[in-house]
C-alpha positions as CSV (number, residue, x, y, z in Angstrom):
1,X,73.2,-14.6,47.2
2,X,69.8,-16.0,47.7
3,X,67.0,-15.1,50.0
4,X,68.8,-14.1,53.6
5,X,67.9,-16.8,55.6
6,X,66.1,-18.7,52.9
7,X,65.4,-22.6,54.0
8,X,64.8,-23.7,50.3
9,X,67.5,-24.2,47.5
10,X,66.6,-22.2,44.4
11,X,65.5,-25.1,42.3
12,X,62.7,-25.8,44.8
13,X,61.8,-22.0,45.1
14,X,58.4,-21.0,44.1
15,X,58.0,-18.3,41.1
16,X,56.0,-15.4,42.1
17,X,52.8,-15.0,40.4
18,X,53.0,-11.3,40.1
19,X,55.2,-10.9,37.3
20,X,56.9,-7.9,36.0
21,X,55.5,-6.1,32.9
22,X,57.9,-6.7,29.6
23,X,58.8,-2.9,30.1
24,X,59.9,-2.9,33.8
25,X,61.6,-6.2,33.4
26,X,63.6,-4.7,30.7
27,X,64.3,-1.7,32.6
28,X,65.6,-3.6,35.9
29,X,67.6,-6.1,33.7
30,X,69.5,-2.8,32.1
31,X,69.8,-1.4,35.4
32,X,71.7,-4.6,37.1
33,X,73.7,-4.8,33.9
34,X,74.5,-1.1,34.4
35,X,75.6,-1.7,38.1
36,X,77.6,-5.0,37.3
37,X,79.6,-3.1,34.8
38,X,80.4,0.0,36.7
39,X,81.1,-1.9,40.0
40,X,83.2,-4.6,38.0
41,X,81.3,-7.2,40.0
42,X,80.9,-10.8,39.3
43,X,77.3,-10.6,40.2
44,X,74.5,-7.9,40.6
45,X,70.9,-8.5,41.3
46,X,67.6,-6.2,42.3
47,X,65.1,-7.9,44.8
48,X,62.0,-6.5,45.9
49,X,60.8,-7.2,49.8
50,X,57.5,-8.2,50.8
51,X,57.2,-7.8,54.6
52,X,53.5,-8.8,54.9
53,X,54.1,-12.0,53.1
54,X,57.9,-12.5,54.4
55,X,59.1,-13.2,51.1
56,X,62.2,-11.4,48.9
57,X,61.6,-11.8,45.1
58,X,64.7,-11.8,42.9
59,X,63.5,-9.2,40.0
60,X,66.5,-9.0,37.7
61,X,69.9,-10.6,38.0
62,X,73.2,-10.6,36.1
63,X,76.2,-12.8,36.1
64,X,74.5,-16.0,37.4
65,X,75.6,-18.9,35.6
66,X,74.7,-21.9,37.6
67,X,71.3,-20.7,37.7
68,X,70.7,-18.9,34.4
69,X,67.0,-18.9,34.3
70,X,66.6,-16.4,37.2
71,X,67.8,-14.1,34.7
72,X,64.7,-14.3,32.6
73,X,62.0,-15.1,35.4
74,X,61.4,-13.8,38.9
75,X,62.1,-16.1,41.7
76,X,60.3,-15.6,45.2
77,X,61.6,-17.2,48.3
78,X,60.9,-17.1,52.3
79,X,62.4,-14.0,54.2
80,X,63.8,-15.4,57.4
81,X,66.5,-15.5,59.7
82,X,68.9,-12.9,61.7
83,X,70.7,-11.8,58.5
84,X,67.4,-11.4,56.6
85,X,65.9,-9.3,59.4
86,X,69.2,-7.2,59.4
87,X,69.1,-6.6,55.7
88,X,65.4,-5.9,55.4
89,X,65.8,-2.9,58.3
90,X,69.0,-1.4,57.3
91,X,69.2,2.2,56.4
92,X,72.9,1.7,55.2
93,X,75.1,-0.2,53.0
94,X,75.6,-3.8,54.5
95,X,78.9,-5.7,53.5
96,X,79.2,-9.1,54.1
97,X,82.7,-10.9,53.7
98,X,83.4,-14.5,53.6
99,X,80.2,-16.3,52.9
100,X,80.7,-19.9,53.6
101,X,84.0,-19.4,55.2
102,X,82.6,-17.7,58.5
103,X,80.4,-19.6,61.4
104,X,77.9,-16.3,61.2
105,X,77.8,-16.6,57.2
106,X,77.0,-20.3,56.3
107,X,76.5,-20.9,52.8
108,X,73.0,-22.6,53.6
109,X,71.6,-19.0,53.9
110,X,73.0,-17.9,50.6
111,X,71.9,-20.8,48.4
112,X,71.6,-18.5,45.1
113,X,75.0,-16.9,45.5
114,X,77.0,-19.6,47.2
115,X,76.0,-22.1,44.2
116,X,77.7,-19.2,41.9
117,X,80.9,-19.3,44.2
118,X,80.2,-15.9,45.5
119,X,82.3,-15.1,48.7
120,X,81.9,-11.3,49.3
121,X,78.6,-9.3,48.8
122,X,77.4,-5.8,49.5
123,X,73.6,-5.0,50.0
124,X,72.3,-1.4,49.5
125,X,69.0,-0.6,50.6
126,X,66.3,0.7,48.1
127,X,64.0,3.2,49.6
128,X,61.9,5.5,48.1
129,X,59.6,8.3,50.0
130,X,60.8,6.6,53.3
131,X,59.6,3.0,52.2
132,X,61.8,0.0,52.1
133,X,61.1,-1.6,48.6
134,X,64.1,-3.9,48.3
135,X,68.0,-4.5,47.9
136,X,70.5,-3.8,45.2
137,X,73.0,-6.7,45.7
138,X,76.6,-7.0,44.3
139,X,78.9,-10.0,44.8
140,X,82.2,-11.0,43.9
141,X,83.7,-14.5,43.6
142,X,87.1,-13.7,45.1
143,X,87.9,-11.8,48.3
144,X,87.0,-8.1,47.9
145,X,87.2,-5.1,50.2
146,X,84.8,-2.6,49.2
147,X,86.6,0.8,49.8
148,X,84.8,4.3,50.3
149,X,84.7,5.2,46.8
150,X,82.8,1.9,45.9
151,X,80.4,2.4,48.7
152,X,79.7,5.7,47.5
153,X,79.2,4.6,44.0
154,X,77.0,1.9,45.0
155,X,75.1,4.1,47.0
156,X,74.4,6.4,44.0
157,X,73.7,3.4,41.9
158,X,71.0,2.3,44.6
159,X,69.1,5.4,44.2
160,X,68.6,5.0,40.3
161,X,67.6,1.0,41.1
162,X,65.1,2.3,43.7
163,X,63.4,4.3,41.4
164,X,63.4,1.7,38.6
165,X,62.4,-0.8,41.3
166,X,59.5,1.8,42.3
167,X,58.4,2.4,38.6
168,X,58.3,-1.5,38.2
169,X,56.1,-1.9,41.3
170,X,53.7,0.8,40.1
171,X,53.6,-0.7,36.5
172,X,52.8,-4.0,38.0
173,X,50.0,-2.9,40.1
174,X,48.7,-1.0,37.0
175,X,49.0,-4.1,35.2
176,X,47.3,-6.1,37.9
177,X,44.3,-3.5,37.9
178,X,44.0,-3.6,34.3
179,X,44.0,-7.8,34.5
180,X,41.3,-7.4,37.1
181,X,39.2,-5.0,35.2
182,X,39.6,-6.9,32.1
183,X,38.5,-10.3,33.8
184,X,35.8,-8.5,35.5
185,X,34.1,-7.2,32.3
186,X,34.8,-10.1,30.6
187,X,32.9,-12.4,33.2
188,X,30.0,-10.0,32.6
189,X,27.2,-11.8,30.4
190,X,26.3,-8.8,29.1
191,X,27.6,-7.2,25.8
192,X,30.0,-4.0,26.4
193,X,31.5,-2.1,23.9
194,X,33.4,1.1,23.8
195,X,33.9,3.6,20.8
196,X,35.7,6.6,20.2
197,X,34.2,9.9,18.7
198,X,34.9,8.4,15.2
199,X,32.2,5.7,16.2
200,X,34.9,3.1,16.0
201,X,34.9,0.3,18.6
202,X,38.2,0.8,20.9
203,X,37.7,-2.1,23.3
204,X,34.9,-4.7,24.2
205,X,34.1,-7.7,26.5
206,X,34.3,-11.4,26.0
207,X,30.6,-11.6,25.5
208,X,30.5,-8.6,22.8
209,X,33.3,-10.3,21.0
210,X,31.3,-13.6,20.8
211,X,28.1,-11.7,19.9
212,X,29.9,-10.1,17.0
213,X,31.6,-13.5,15.7
214,X,35.1,-12.9,16.9
215,X,37.2,-15.3,18.8
216,X,38.7,-12.6,21.0
217,X,37.9,-9.0,22.2
218,X,40.8,-7.1,20.3
219,X,39.6,-8.7,17.0
220,X,36.9,-6.0,17.1
221,X,39.1,-2.9,17.6
222,X,38.2,-0.6,14.6
223,X,35.2,-2.0,13.7
224,X,32.5,0.9,12.9
225,X,29.6,0.6,15.2
226,X,27.2,0.6,12.6
227,X,28.7,-2.5,11.5
228,X,28.5,-3.7,14.8
229,X,24.9,-3.0,15.3
230,X,24.1,-4.6,12.0
231,X,25.7,-7.7,13.2
232,X,24.1,-7.9,16.4
233,X,20.5,-6.4,15.7
234,X,20.2,-6.3,12.0
235,X,20.5,-3.6,9.2
236,X,17.3,-1.9,9.7
237,X,18.1,-1.3,13.5
238,X,21.7,-0.3,12.7
239,X,20.3,2.4,10.0
240,X,17.9,3.6,12.6
241,X,19.7,4.0,15.8
242,X,23.2,4.7,14.3
243,X,21.4,7.8,12.7
244,X,20.1,9.1,16.0
245,X,23.2,9.6,17.9
246,X,23.2,12.0,20.9
247,X,25.6,12.9,23.6
248,X,23.4,12.2,26.7
249,X,22.9,8.7,28.3
250,X,20.2,6.9,26.8
251,X,18.6,3.5,26.7
252,X,16.0,1.7,24.4
253,X,14.7,-1.8,23.6
254,X,15.7,-3.4,20.2
255,X,14.0,-6.4,18.7
256,X,16.7,-8.1,16.3
257,X,15.9,-9.9,13.2
258,X,15.8,-13.2,15.0
259,X,12.9,-11.6,17.2
260,X,15.1,-11.8,20.4
261,X,14.9,-8.5,22.4
262,X,17.6,-6.5,24.0
263,X,18.0,-3.8,26.4
264,X,20.3,-1.3,24.9
265,X,22.0,1.4,26.8
266,X,24.6,4.1,25.8
267,X,26.5,6.6,27.9
268,X,29.1,9.3,27.3
269,X,32.7,8.9,28.7
270,X,34.9,11.8,29.0
271,X,38.4,10.5,28.0
272,X,41.8,12.4,27.3
273,X,41.8,11.0,23.6
274,X,38.4,12.6,23.1
275,X,34.7,11.9,23.7
276,X,34.2,8.2,24.0
277,X,30.9,6.3,24.8
278,X,30.2,3.0,26.1
279,X,27.4,0.8,24.8
280,X,26.0,-2.1,26.7
281,X,23.2,-4.6,26.1
282,X,21.5,-7.5,27.6
283,X,19.1,-10.2,26.1
284,X,15.8,-9.4,27.9
285,X,13.5,-11.9,25.6
286,X,12.7,-14.1,28.5
287,X,11.9,-11.2,30.7
288,X,9.8,-9.8,28.2
289,X,8.0,-13.1,27.4
290,X,7.2,-13.4,31.3
291,X,6.1,-9.8,31.3
292,X,3.6,-10.5,28.3
293,X,2.4,-13.4,30.0
294,X,1.8,-11.5,33.2
295,X,0.1,-8.9,31.3
296,X,-2.0,-11.6,29.6
297,X,-2.9,-13.1,33.0
298,X,-4.1,-9.9,34.2
299,X,-6.0,-9.3,31.3
300,X,-7.8,-12.7,31.5
301,X,-8.5,-12.0,34.7
302,X,-10.4,-9.0,34.2
303,X,-12.3,-10.7,31.4
304,X,-12.9,-13.5,33.9
305,X,-14.4,-11.3,36.6
306,X,-16.4,-9.7,33.7
307,X,-17.7,-12.9,32.2
308,X,-18.3,-14.3,35.7
309,X,-21.0,-11.5,36.3
310,X,-23.0,-11.3,33.1
311,X,-22.6,-14.7,31.0
312,X,-25.7,-16.1,33.4
313,X,-27.4,-13.2,32.6
314,X,-26.9,-13.3,29.1
315,X,-27.7,-17.0,28.6
316,X,-31.2,-16.7,30.0
317,X,-32.7,-14.0,27.4
318,X,-30.6,-15.9,24.6
319,X,-32.4,-19.3,25.8
320,X,-35.7,-17.5,25.6
321,X,-35.0,-15.8,22.1
322,X,-34.1,-19.2,20.6
323,X,-36.9,-21.1,22.0
324,X,-39.6,-18.4,20.7
325,X,-37.7,-18.3,17.4
326,X,-37.7,-22.0,17.1
327,X,-41.4,-22.3,18.1
328,X,-42.5,-19.7,15.4
329,X,-40.6,-21.8,12.8
330,X,-42.7,-25.1,13.8
331,X,-45.8,-22.9,13.7
332,X,-45.0,-21.8,10.0
333,X,-44.4,-25.2,8.8
334,X,-48.1,-25.8,9.7
335,X,-49.6,-22.7,8.6
336,X,-52.2,-22.6,5.7
337,X,-51.3,-21.9,2.1
338,X,-51.9,-18.0,2.4
339,X,-49.7,-17.7,5.4
340,X,-46.8,-19.6,3.6
341,X,-47.0,-17.3,0.7
342,X,-46.4,-14.3,3.1
343,X,-43.6,-16.2,4.7
344,X,-42.0,-16.9,1.3
345,X,-42.6,-13.4,0.0
346,X,-41.0,-11.9,3.0
347,X,-38.0,-14.4,4.0
348,X,-39.5,-14.9,7.4
349,X,-37.9,-18.4,7.8
350,X,-34.8,-17.1,6.9
351,X,-34.7,-14.4,9.4
352,X,-36.0,-16.8,11.7
353,X,-33.1,-19.1,11.3
354,X,-30.6,-16.5,11.4
355,X,-32.1,-15.5,14.9
356,X,-31.5,-19.0,16.0
357,X,-28.0,-19.3,14.4
358,X,-27.1,-16.2,16.0
359,X,-28.5,-16.7,19.6
360,X,-26.8,-20.2,19.7
361,X,-23.3,-18.4,18.4
362,X,-23.8,-16.0,21.5
363,X,-24.4,-18.8,23.7
364,X,-21.1,-20.2,22.6
365,X,-19.3,-17.1,23.1
366,X,-20.6,-16.8,26.6
367,X,-19.7,-20.6,27.4
368,X,-16.2,-19.6,26.3
369,X,-16.2,-16.6,28.5
370,X,-17.2,-19.2,31.3
371,X,-14.4,-21.3,30.5
372,X,-12.0,-18.4,30.5
373,X,-13.1,-17.3,33.9
374,X,-12.9,-20.8,35.6
375,X,-9.9,-21.3,37.6
376,X,-9.4,-25.0,36.5
377,X,-7.1,-27.1,38.3
378,X,-5.0,-29.7,36.1
379,X,-4.8,-33.4,36.8
380,X,-1.6,-34.9,37.3
381,X,-1.7,-38.2,35.5
382,X,0.1,-40.1,33.0
383,X,-0.7,-39.0,29.4
384,X,1.1,-40.6,26.0
385,X,1.7,-37.4,24.1
386,X,2.6,-38.9,21.1
387,X,-0.6,-41.0,21.0
388,X,-2.8,-37.9,21.8
389,X,-1.3,-35.9,18.8
390,X,-1.7,-38.9,16.6
391,X,-5.4,-39.3,17.7
392,X,-6.2,-35.3,17.3
393,X,-4.6,-35.1,13.9
394,X,-6.4,-38.3,12.7
395,X,-10.0,-36.7,13.6
396,X,-8.8,-33.7,11.5
397,X,-7.9,-35.6,8.4
398,X,-11.2,-35.7,7.0
399,X,-11.8,-31.8,6.8
400,X,-7.9,-31.4,5.8
401,X,-8.5,-33.8,2.8
402,X,-11.2,-32.0,1.6
403,X,-9.2,-28.7,1.4
404,X,-6.1,-31.0,-0.1
405,X,-4.0,-29.8,2.9
406,X,-1.5,-32.2,4.0
407,X,-0.7,-33.1,7.7
408,X,2.2,-34.6,8.8
409,X,3.8,-35.7,12.3
410,X,7.4,-35.6,13.5
411,X,7.3,-37.3,16.8
412,X,10.0,-37.7,19.3
413,X,10.0,-41.2,20.7
414,X,12.0,-39.8,23.7
415,X,8.9,-37.9,24.8
416,X,6.8,-41.1,26.4
417,X,4.6,-40.2,29.0
418,X,3.8,-37.0,30.7
419,X,2.2,-36.3,34.1
420,X,-0.3,-33.7,32.9
421,X,-4.1,-33.4,32.4
422,X,-5.1,-34.9,29.1
423,X,-8.3,-33.2,28.6
424,X,-6.7,-29.6,28.9
425,X,-4.0,-30.8,26.3
426,X,-6.4,-32.2,24.0
427,X,-8.4,-28.9,24.0
428,X,-5.4,-26.6,23.4
429,X,-4.3,-29.1,20.7
430,X,-7.5,-29.2,18.9
431,X,-7.9,-25.4,19.0
432,X,-4.3,-25.0,17.5
433,X,-4.9,-27.5,14.8
434,X,-8.2,-25.8,14.0
435,X,-6.6,-22.5,13.6
436,X,-3.6,-23.9,11.8
437,X,-6.3,-25.4,9.2
438,X,-8.1,-22.1,8.8
439,X,-5.1,-20.2,8.2
440,X,-3.6,-22.7,5.5
441,X,-4.9,-22.5,1.8
442,X,-5.8,-25.2,-0.4
443,X,-2.7,-27.7,-1.1
444,X,-0.8,-26.5,1.7
445,X,0.7,-28.3,4.7
446,X,0.6,-28.5,8.5
447,X,3.4,-30.1,10.6
448,X,2.6,-31.4,13.9
449,X,5.8,-32.3,16.0
450,X,6.8,-33.2,19.7
451,X,10.3,-32.8,21.2
452,X,11.9,-33.3,24.7
453,X,14.1,-30.2,25.5
454,X,15.4,-30.6,28.8
455,X,12.9,-30.6,31.6
456,X,10.1,-29.5,29.1
457,X,8.1,-31.1,26.3
458,X,7.3,-29.1,23.4
459,X,4.1,-29.7,21.1
460,X,4.6,-27.8,18.1
461,X,1.8,-26.9,15.3
462,X,3.4,-25.0,12.2
463,X,1.3,-24.0,9.3
464,X,2.3,-22.9,5.9
465,X,-0.4,-19.8,6.1
466,X,0.2,-16.0,5.2
467,X,1.6,-15.5,8.9
468,X,1.0,-12.6,11.3
469,X,2.0,-9.2,11.1
470,X,4.5,-8.2,13.8
471,X,2.0,-5.4,15.2
472,X,-0.8,-8.2,15.2
473,X,1.7,-10.8,16.9
474,X,1.9,-9.0,20.3
475,X,-2.2,-9.1,20.6
476,X,-2.9,-12.5,19.3
477,X,-3.5,-14.3,22.9
478,X,-5.8,-11.1,23.9
479,X,-9.4,-12.3,24.3
480,X,-11.9,-11.2,21.6
481,X,-8.8,-10.6,19.2
482,X,-8.7,-12.6,16.0
483,X,-7.4,-12.4,12.7
484,X,-10.2,-14.2,11.0
485,X,-13.0,-12.4,8.9
486,X,-15.9,-11.1,10.7
487,X,-18.2,-13.9,11.9
488,X,-15.6,-16.9,11.4
489,X,-14.2,-16.6,15.1
490,X,-14.9,-15.3,18.5
491,X,-11.3,-14.4,19.5
492,X,-11.4,-16.7,22.5
493,X,-9.8,-19.8,21.6
494,X,-6.1,-18.7,22.1
495,X,-7.1,-16.7,25.1
496,X,-8.6,-20.1,26.6
497,X,-5.8,-22.1,25.4
498,X,-3.3,-19.9,27.0
499,X,-5.1,-19.9,30.3
500,X,-5.4,-23.9,30.1
501,X,-1.5,-23.9,29.3
502,X,-0.7,-21.8,32.3
503,X,-2.6,-24.2,34.5
504,X,-0.9,-26.9,33.4
505,X,2.4,-25.4,34.6
506,X,3.2,-24.7,30.9
507,X,3.2,-21.8,28.3
508,X,1.8,-21.2,25.0
509,X,4.3,-19.1,22.5
510,X,4.0,-18.2,18.9
511,X,6.5,-17.4,16.0
512,X,5.3,-16.0,13.0
513,X,6.7,-14.2,9.8
514,X,4.3,-12.5,7.2
515,X,4.8,-14.7,4.1
516,X,6.2,-17.7,6.2
517,X,3.6,-19.0,8.4
518,X,3.0,-19.5,12.2
519,X,4.6,-22.0,14.7
520,X,2.5,-22.4,17.9
521,X,4.2,-24.1,20.5
522,X,2.8,-25.7,23.9
523,X,5.4,-25.9,26.6
524,X,4.5,-28.7,29.0
525,X,6.3,-29.7,32.2
526,X,8.4,-33.3,31.6
527,X,7.1,-34.2,35.3
528,X,4.5,-33.4,37.6
529,X,5.4,-30.9,40.4
530,X,5.7,-32.2,43.8
531,X,2.7,-29.9,44.8
532,X,-0.5,-29.3,42.9
533,X,-2.7,-32.5,43.6
534,X,-5.4,-33.4,41.2
535,X,-8.4,-31.2,41.2
């Protein structure tokens, strides 16, 4: 028997997407084999009913020869017709004799069973807790009269089949929920791992498995958390954080050995198997960089407000000091011999020249402060970045050759022209090249490169200098901060360059490691924004 009132043949019926679990499928097959043996019937089958979807799904069958595949796979068919309604709503055993031989039992309404030559069937309702779950169907190929004993036996077998079908339905629900949970967790881009009280991984999501170097989450099961942390964040992070375990929920930020930053959270789980914990982490590198850029912008704005208020006031007395010192130097050159002797004896000329030098240096600092405070607007004009790099490098060649420093260029010809402010880019590039030259020792090497990365252009200046310590790297773009010796730098160059890069719609970033040099990167938008006219 097929679906009561089914309008489609078995070969065109659709298979149900909600498959039984292996355990429940085995149990249901055992049930129908038992029913067929006890009833001495030719066929036996268990079917579930879905009233909302108006379908009947054959969960397990036995004795079907013409369509043997239904014994291994579930088969869903439409539930329609008078006989179907009667079977779906009955509370008692329903016996149908003479399939295909009677007008009220046409073979077309029983395609699965009529194809087997089944003539008589008995349908026992499968109910649990008052809910109609499905049917237990036994069939005979020859005329068969169901006596009272067989009816009673079939009713008892139906109770067993109903429990098995109910368990199968519960297992399918649990399996579907588990699958949805796994798919949901795997869809989360953040890494998630769960470990037991022995600090070994019991499960993880796809993102965590990929980060750990596995092709599937199951491959990570059993791995010690310390080893996982070492793979994810480095040996030092693992040694520190794995030695400070706590039973309370906690969160902290980690900087991995590749200098990417992660926000890690750990929370306890109360499980029947013991005390477990779940650890999650998310890559916050870009967020941290944005926050640092925002903090730098705020600091620059504060410095700018200060500079705008005092720079002009400082320049006026500095100009007077410089003028007076230079006038005194001119007078000394015209003095008589006795005064010249005193000048030479007391080094007055040296002191006056030093006053002029330091006053001019102060004026340069205030000029830098004014540059930093100005809200300059970038022009959006075609600029050949590669040609600009080549010109800047050429101007630095003389100073580099004097110190036996080699400067090489690696220019991406795909960069072509970029709509940007050439003067601003030149100022930033000159500053980066000068810093690289100061940081590189005699016989060292500087590499200047360009590259096209998506919708951004990267201009990189890499030196082979001593590098910058991690504790100093976070302050490298702060105003007045410098790693140079006293008197060799004002600490405004990179701060001004950062302000210019942001005015260009880009950014200035740095990568550095002690003993391995530094890489400063200027990022520029590939095309001019639709807004932001030339200023």
